N, CA and C atoms as an extended XYZ file, in Angstrom:
339
Properties=species:S:1:pos:R:3:atomname:S:1:resname:S:1:resid:I:1 pbc="F F F"
N      -223.269      117.968      -89.967 N   MET     1
C      -223.064      117.599      -91.353 CA  MET     1
C      -222.639      116.096      -91.424 C   MET     1
N      -223.361      115.327      -92.258 N   SER     2
C      -223.026      113.900      -92.313 CA  SER     2
C      -222.023      113.642      -93.380 C   SER     2
N      -221.246      112.627      -93.145 N   THR     3
C      -220.188      112.281      -94.133 CA  THR     3
C      -220.400      110.911      -94.682 C   THR     3
N      -221.613      110.673      -95.207 N   LYS     4
C      -222.021      109.423      -95.770 CA  LYS     4
C      -221.246      109.281      -97.167 C   LYS     4
N      -220.660      108.085      -97.393 N   ARG     5
C      -220.113      107.786      -98.683 CA  ARG     5
C      -221.126      107.113      -99.522 C   ARG     5
N      -221.126      107.414     -100.820 N   THR     6
C      -222.017      106.739     -101.706 CA  THR     6
C      -221.262      105.462     -102.194 C   THR     6
N      -221.958      104.392     -102.278 N   ARG     7
C      -221.538      103.145     -102.778 CA  ARG     7
C      -221.421      103.149     -104.258 C   ARG     7
N      -220.366      102.666     -104.835 N   LYS     8
C      -220.194      102.494     -106.245 CA  LYS     8
C      -220.410      101.084     -106.683 C   LYS     8
N      -221.393      100.779     -107.380 N   GLY     9
C      -221.610       99.403     -107.748 CA  GLY     9
C      -222.341       98.571     -106.688 C   GLY     9
N      -222.451       97.293     -106.990 N   ARG    10
C      -223.129       96.409     -106.110 CA  ARG    10
C      -222.160       95.951     -104.943 C   ARG    10
N      -222.782       95.757     -103.717 N   PRO    11
C      -221.925       95.246     -102.684 CA  PRO    11
C      -221.524       93.773     -103.000 C   PRO    11
N      -220.320       93.487     -102.576 N   GLU    12
C      -219.739       92.091     -102.920 CA  GLU    12
C      -219.682       91.405     -101.573 C   GLU    12
N      -220.037       90.127     -101.616 N   GLY    13
C      -219.967       89.271     -100.408 CA  GLY    13
C      -218.541       88.877     -100.095 C   GLY    13
N      -218.198       88.539      -98.851 N   LEU    14
C      -216.848       88.179      -98.459 CA  LEU    14
C      -216.384       86.911      -99.267 C   LEU    14
N      -217.249       85.986      -99.457 N   ALA    15
C      -216.944       84.781     -100.183 CA  ALA    15
C      -216.401       85.132     -101.604 C   ALA    15
N      -216.950       86.141     -102.195 N   GLY    16
C      -216.532       86.547     -103.575 CA  GLY    16
C      -215.150       87.258     -103.568 C   GLY    16
N      -214.827       87.836     -102.453 N   LEU    17
C      -213.511       88.529     -102.339 CA  LEU    17
C      -212.330       87.613     -101.892 C   LEU    17
N      -212.665       86.512     -101.228 N   LEU    18
C      -211.609       85.676     -100.798 CA  LEU    18
C      -210.677       85.057     -101.800 C   LEU    18
N      -211.185       84.608     -102.944 N   PRO    19
C      -210.231       84.023     -103.977 CA  PRO    19
C      -209.260       85.138     -104.475 C   PRO    19
N      -209.791       86.327     -104.704 N   GLU    20
C      -209.011       87.374     -105.168 CA  GLU    20
C      -207.871       87.766     -104.174 C   GLU    20
N      -208.335       87.934     -102.898 N   ALA    21
C      -207.364       88.256     -101.874 CA  ALA    21
C      -206.343       87.117     -101.648 C   ALA    21
N      -206.727       85.901     -101.723 N   ALA    22
C      -205.872       84.756     -101.481 CA  ALA    22
C      -204.820       84.767     -102.641 C   ALA    22
N      -205.242       85.079     -103.929 N   ARG    23
C      -204.423       85.139     -104.963 CA  ARG    23
C      -203.311       86.252     -104.808 C   ARG    23
N      -203.768       87.392     -104.404 N   ALA    24
C      -202.914       88.578     -104.197 CA  ALA    24
C      -201.927       88.269     -103.070 C   ALA    24
N      -202.204       87.534     -102.063 N   LEU    25
C      -201.386       87.280     -101.017 CA  LEU    25
C      -200.541       85.959     -101.131 C   LEU    25
N      -200.829       85.199     -102.237 N   GLY    26
C      -200.074       83.929     -102.486 CA  GLY    26
C      -200.667       82.758     -101.737 C   GLY    26
N      -201.857       82.823     -101.384 N   PHE    27
C      -202.442       81.727     -100.637 CA  PHE    27
C      -203.513       80.978     -101.438 C   PHE    27
N      -203.496       81.166     -102.722 N   GLU    28
C      -204.510       80.575     -103.612 CA  GLU    28
C      -204.542       79.078     -103.455 C   GLU    28
N      -203.367       78.366     -103.451 N   GLU    29
C      -203.340       76.910     -103.395 CA  GLU    29
C      -203.862       76.447     -101.967 C   GLU    29
N      -203.619       77.119     -101.037 N   GLU    30
C      -204.057       76.789      -99.614 CA  GLU    30
C      -205.605       76.944      -99.528 C   GLU    30
N      -206.103       77.999     -100.071 N   LEU    31
C      -207.548       78.135     -100.172 CA  LEU    31
C      -208.222       77.003     -100.902 C   LEU    31
N      -207.617       76.722     -102.075 N   ARG    32
C      -208.178       75.601     -102.927 CA  ARG    32
C      -208.179       74.367     -102.165 C   ARG    32
N      -207.085       74.030     -101.464 N   PHE    33
C      -206.972       72.744     -100.682 CA  PHE    33
C      -207.942       72.719      -99.529 C   PHE    33
N      -208.160       73.840      -98.880 N   ALA    34
C      -209.085       73.953      -97.761 CA  ALA    34
C      -210.593       73.615      -98.297 C   ALA    34
N      -210.879       74.147      -99.479 N   ARG    35
C      -212.201       73.828     -100.052 CA  ARG    35
C      -212.230       72.354     -100.448 C   ARG    35
N      -211.179       71.783     -100.870 N   THR    36
C      -211.163       70.327     -101.266 CA  THR    36
C      -211.294       69.511      -99.993 C   THR    36
N      -210.647       69.876      -98.891 N   MET    37
C      -210.804       69.087      -97.659 CA  MET    37
C      -212.206       69.182      -97.123 C   MET    37
N      -212.853       70.379      -97.288 N   SER    38
C      -214.229       70.542      -96.814 CA  SER    38
C      -215.137       69.629      -97.635 C   SER    38
N      -214.922       69.572      -98.989 N   ALA    39
C      -215.739       68.773      -99.941 CA  ALA    39
C      -215.631       67.256      -99.515 C   ALA    39
N      -214.313       66.837      -99.140 N   PHE    40
C      -214.126       65.457      -98.718 CA  PHE    40
C      -214.875       65.184      -97.409 C   PHE    40
N      -214.827       66.101      -96.552 N   GLY    41
C      -215.523       65.896      -95.265 CA  GLY    41
C      -217.026       65.837      -95.375 C   GLY    41
N      -217.560       66.620      -96.291 N   ASP    42
C      -218.950       66.591      -96.655 CA  ASP    42
C      -219.350       65.275      -97.196 C   ASP    42
N      -218.481       64.772      -98.127 N   LEU    43
C      -218.734       63.418      -98.675 CA  LEU    43
C      -218.748       62.339      -97.636 C   LEU    43
N      -217.745       62.316      -96.787 N   LEU    44
C      -217.786       61.358      -95.692 CA  LEU    44
C      -219.007       61.424      -94.830 C   LEU    44
N      -219.453       62.628      -94.465 N   ARG    45
C      -220.680       62.808      -93.672 CA  ARG    45
C      -221.875       62.205      -94.312 C   ARG    45
N      -221.893       62.221      -95.706 N   GLU    46
C      -222.997       61.722      -96.457 CA  GLU    46
C      -223.001       60.196      -96.592 C   GLU    46
N      -221.833       59.604      -97.017 N   VAL    47
C      -221.705       58.195      -97.400 CA  VAL    47
C      -221.239       57.364      -96.151 C   VAL    47
N      -220.549       57.842      -95.183 N   ALA    48
C      -220.071       57.169      -94.029 CA  ALA    48
C      -219.981       58.048      -92.854 C   ALA    48
N      -221.156       58.509      -92.375 N   PRO    49
C      -221.106       59.468      -91.244 CA  PRO    49
C      -220.242       59.063      -90.006 C   PRO    49
N      -220.076       57.736      -89.787 N   HIS    50
C      -219.300       57.359      -88.640 CA  HIS    50
C      -217.761       57.530      -88.842 C   HIS    50
N      -217.416       57.695      -90.105 N   LEU    51
C      -215.997       57.888      -90.400 CA  LEU    51
C      -215.590       59.323      -90.372 C   LEU    51
N      -216.512       60.300      -90.554 N   ALA    52
C      -216.218       61.644      -90.646 CA  ALA    52
C      -215.485       62.212      -89.463 C   ALA    52
N      -215.914       61.815      -88.271 N   PRO    53
C      -215.133       62.378      -87.043 CA  PRO    53
C      -213.855       61.845      -86.833 C   PRO    53
N      -213.502       60.692      -87.488 N   VAL    54
C      -212.227       60.050      -87.110 CA  VAL    54
C      -211.289       59.979      -88.291 C   VAL    54
N      -211.525       60.689      -89.357 N   SER    55
C      -210.647       60.702      -90.502 CA  SER    55
C      -210.778       62.104      -91.230 C   SER    55
N      -209.729       62.315      -91.946 N   HIS    56
C      -209.742       63.589      -92.733 CA  HIS    56
C      -208.628       63.521      -93.862 C   HIS    56
N      -208.908       64.290      -94.864 N   LEU    57
C      -208.011       64.406      -96.098 CA  LEU    57
C      -206.814       65.276      -95.671 C   LEU    57
N      -205.540       64.683      -95.929 N   VAL    58
C      -204.427       65.429      -95.594 CA  VAL    58
C      -203.662       65.886      -96.845 C   VAL    58
N      -203.851       65.198      -97.963 N   ALA    59
C      -203.170       65.636      -99.165 CA  ALA    59
C      -203.800       64.895     -100.416 C   ALA    59
N      -203.385       65.411     -101.581 N   ILE    60
C      -203.626       64.629     -102.796 CA  ILE    60
C      -202.404       64.586     -103.528 C   ILE    60
N      -201.934       63.327     -103.804 N   GLU    61
C      -200.632       63.068     -104.449 CA  GLU    61
C      -200.887       62.200     -105.699 C   GLU    61
N      -200.491       62.629     -106.814 N   ARG    62
C      -200.687       61.938     -108.052 CA  ARG    62
C      -202.068       61.277     -108.212 C   ARG    62
N      -203.092       62.203     -108.075 N   SER    63
C      -204.464       61.821     -108.127 CA  SER    63
C      -205.018       60.869     -107.115 C   SER    63
N      -204.262       60.562     -106.111 N   ARG    64
C      -204.639       59.759     -104.996 CA  ARG    64
C      -205.039       60.567     -103.786 C   ARG    64
N      -206.140       60.231     -103.102 N   LEU    65
C      -206.513       60.996     -101.886 CA  LEU    65
C      -205.717       60.360     -100.731 C   LEU    65
N      -205.001       61.166     -100.009 N   ILE    66
C      -204.259       60.656      -98.813 CA  ILE    66
C      -205.136       61.002      -97.557 C   ILE    66
N      -205.631       60.030      -96.954 N   VAL    67
C      -206.573       60.213      -95.840 CA  VAL    67
C      -205.932       59.622      -94.579 C   VAL    67
N      -206.101       60.401      -93.511 N   GLU    68
C      -205.499       59.936      -92.182 CA  GLU    68
C      -206.711       59.543      -91.339 C   GLU    68
N      -206.583       58.370      -90.704 N   ALA    69
C      -207.596       57.847      -89.813 CA  ALA    69
C      -207.055       57.827      -88.363 C   ALA    69
N      -207.962       58.031      -87.344 N   ARG    70
C      -207.489       58.043      -86.013 CA  ARG    70
C      -207.268       56.683      -85.401 C   ARG    70
N      -207.890       55.648      -85.995 N   ASN    71
C      -207.801       54.290      -85.445 CA  ASN    71
C      -207.684       53.249      -86.642 C   ASN    71
N      -207.213       52.004      -86.290 N   PRO    72
C      -207.129       51.007      -87.345 CA  PRO    72
C      -208.414       50.573      -87.924 C   PRO    72
N      -209.478       50.583      -87.171 N   VAL    73
C      -210.851       50.154      -87.632 CA  VAL    73
C      -211.231       51.123      -88.762 C   VAL    73
N      -211.157       52.428      -88.512 N   ALA    74
C      -211.579       53.436      -89.433 CA  ALA    74
C      -210.673       53.300      -90.740 C   ALA    74
N      -209.368       53.089      -90.448 N   ALA    75
C      -208.534       52.966      -91.584 CA  ALA    75
C      -208.806       51.743      -92.484 C   ALA    75
N      -209.093       50.669      -91.841 N   GLN    76
C      -209.511       49.470      -92.657 CA  GLN    76
C      -210.729       49.747      -93.479 C   GLN    76
N      -211.769       50.442      -92.886 N   GLU    77
C      -212.946       50.668      -93.612 CA  GLU    77
C      -212.697       51.668      -94.826 C   GLU    77
N      -211.957       52.676      -94.498 N   LEU    78
C      -211.655       53.622      -95.623 CA  LEU    78
C      -210.837       52.915      -96.701 C   LEU    78
N      -209.936       51.908      -96.321 N   HIS    79
C      -209.185       51.186      -97.409 CA  HIS    79
C      -210.225       50.375      -98.223 C   HIS    79
N      -211.110       49.716      -97.570 N   LEU    80
C      -212.054       48.863      -98.253 CA  LEU    80
C      -213.031       49.616      -99.111 C   LEU    80
N      -213.325       50.773      -98.774 N   ARG    81
C      -214.273       51.655      -99.499 CA  ARG    81
C      -213.610       52.661     -100.328 C   ARG    81
N      -212.212       52.490     -100.500 N   GLY    82
C      -211.451       53.486     -101.272 CA  GLY    82
C      -211.913       53.824     -102.624 C   GLY    82
N      -212.143       52.764     -103.465 N   ALA    83
C      -212.642       52.974     -104.796 CA  ALA    83
C      -214.028       53.709     -104.871 C   ALA    83
N      -214.882       53.378     -103.941 N   GLU    84
C      -216.202       54.106     -103.889 CA  GLU    84
C      -216.014       55.534     -103.518 C   GLU    84
N      -215.102       55.753     -102.503 N   LEU    85
C      -214.960       57.199     -102.136 CA  LEU    85
C      -214.298       57.931     -103.222 C   LEU    85
N      -213.246       57.385     -103.852 N   ALA    86
C      -212.520       58.119     -104.953 CA  ALA    86
C      -213.481       58.516     -106.098 C   ALA    86
N      -214.358       57.533     -106.457 N   ARG    87
C      -215.255       57.722     -107.565 CA  ARG    87
C      -216.253       58.851     -107.171 C   ARG    87
N      -216.844       58.712     -105.991 N   ALA    88
C      -217.763       59.785     -105.512 CA  ALA    88
C      -217.094       61.170     -105.407 C   ALA    88
N      -215.851       61.162     -104.943 N   PHE    89
C      -215.228       62.447     -104.779 CA  PHE    89
C      -214.930       63.043     -106.125 C   PHE    89
N      -214.563       62.232     -107.090 N   SER    90
C      -214.277       62.832     -108.474 CA  SER    90
C      -215.482       63.403     -109.079 C   SER    90
N      -216.745       62.881     -108.797 N   GLU    91
C      -217.959       63.364     -109.309 CA  GLU    91
C      -218.529       64.531     -108.538 C   GLU    91
N      -218.010       64.831     -107.394 N   ARG    92
C      -218.612       65.787     -106.484 CA  ARG    92
C      -218.176       67.222     -106.831 C   ARG    92
N      -219.034       68.128     -106.619 N   LEU    93
C      -218.733       69.609     -106.905 CA  LEU    93
C      -217.712       69.982     -105.723 C   LEU    93
N      -216.630       70.530     -106.116 N   GLY    94
C      -215.578       70.854     -105.216 CA  GLY    94
C      -214.560       69.814     -105.057 C   GLY    94
N      -214.851       68.631     -105.587 N   GLY    95
C      -213.901       67.599     -105.482 CA  GLY    95
C      -212.904       67.639     -106.662 C   GLY    95
N      -212.018       66.633     -106.743 N   GLU    96
C      -211.051       66.577     -107.807 CA  GLU    96
C      -210.966       65.187     -108.330 C   GLU    96
N      -210.519       65.024     -109.534 N   ARG    97
C      -210.458       63.687     -110.103 CA  ARG    97
C      -209.461       62.924     -109.251 C   ARG    97
N      -209.870       61.711     -108.834 N   SER    98
C      -209.037       60.917     -107.973 CA  SER    98
C      -209.104       59.428     -108.449 C   SER    98
N      -207.988       58.714     -108.347 N   ILE    99
C      -208.004       57.346     -108.834 CA  ILE    99
C      -207.978       56.368     -107.619 C   ILE    99
N      -207.891       56.754     -106.459 N   GLY   100
C      -207.813       55.846     -105.246 CA  GLY   100
C      -207.619       56.612     -104.062 C   GLY   100
N      -207.606       55.860     -102.943 N   VAL   101
C      -207.368       56.344     -101.659 CA  VAL   101
C      -206.228       55.636     -100.930 C   VAL   101
N      -205.333       56.390     -100.385 N   THR   102
C      -204.246       55.886      -99.596 CA  THR   102
C      -204.594       56.284      -98.123 C   THR   102
N      -204.605       55.254      -97.291 N   VAL   103
C      -204.992       55.527      -95.948 CA  VAL   103
C      -203.752       55.312      -94.987 C   VAL   103
N      -203.662       56.226      -94.042 N   ARG   104
C      -202.598       56.019      -93.028 CA  ARG   104
C      -203.231       56.341      -91.638 C   ARG   104
N      -202.613       55.715      -90.649 N   ILE   105
C      -203.123       55.857      -89.290 CA  ILE   105
C      -202.406       57.013      -88.640 C   ILE   105
N      -203.188       57.909      -88.030 N   ALA   106
C      -202.623       59.148      -87.387 CA  ALA   106
C      -201.663       58.714      -86.278 C   ALA   106
N      -200.618       59.440      -86.193 N   THR   107
C      -199.681       59.310      -85.103 CA  THR   107
C      -200.054       60.314      -84.038 C   THR   107
N      -199.780       60.091      -82.776 N   PRO   108
C      -200.118       61.156      -81.804 CA  PRO   108
C      -199.480       62.541      -82.151 C   PRO   108
N      -200.305       63.526      -82.033 N   GLY   109
C      -199.832       64.927      -82.404 CA  GLY   109
C      -200.054       65.271      -83.847 C   GLY   109
N      -200.437       64.294      -84.707 N   SER   110
C      -200.636       64.728      -86.129 CA  SER   110
C      -202.109       64.842      -86.435 C   SER   110
N      -202.938       64.583      -85.451 N   GLU   111
C      -204.421       64.630      -85.700 CA  GLU   111
C      -204.901       66.073      -85.886 C   GLU   111
N      -205.916       66.253      -86.735 N   GLN   112
C      -206.473       67.549      -87.028 CA  GLN   112
C      -207.464       67.887      -85.884 C   GLN   112
N      -207.375       69.041      -85.315 N   ASP   113
C      -208.241       69.487      -84.246 CA  ASP   113
C      -209.686       69.887      -84.739 C   ASP   113
């Protein structure tokens, strides 16, 4: 005798369940920021692919993107292109309104793996 269960309603993908589960577990803000970090990484890969492997978004404070760079050369370019990056990020799906970029150089042990 088989014990098949009948499905009620349409199957839901995992991506559709994550926001609800994150909210229930109190991780909604972390999930939102992870998506924001991903959107920033995608933006860097499009507009400055050489900066994507050596920099990443670490926070957003008072509408400013806080970006950490692994070396001074990357930090300088991020600083010089800050207005362009902030504007593009504000217009990007998954991005947030931002007024500028603050760049800091990563200290040993603080880099994202």
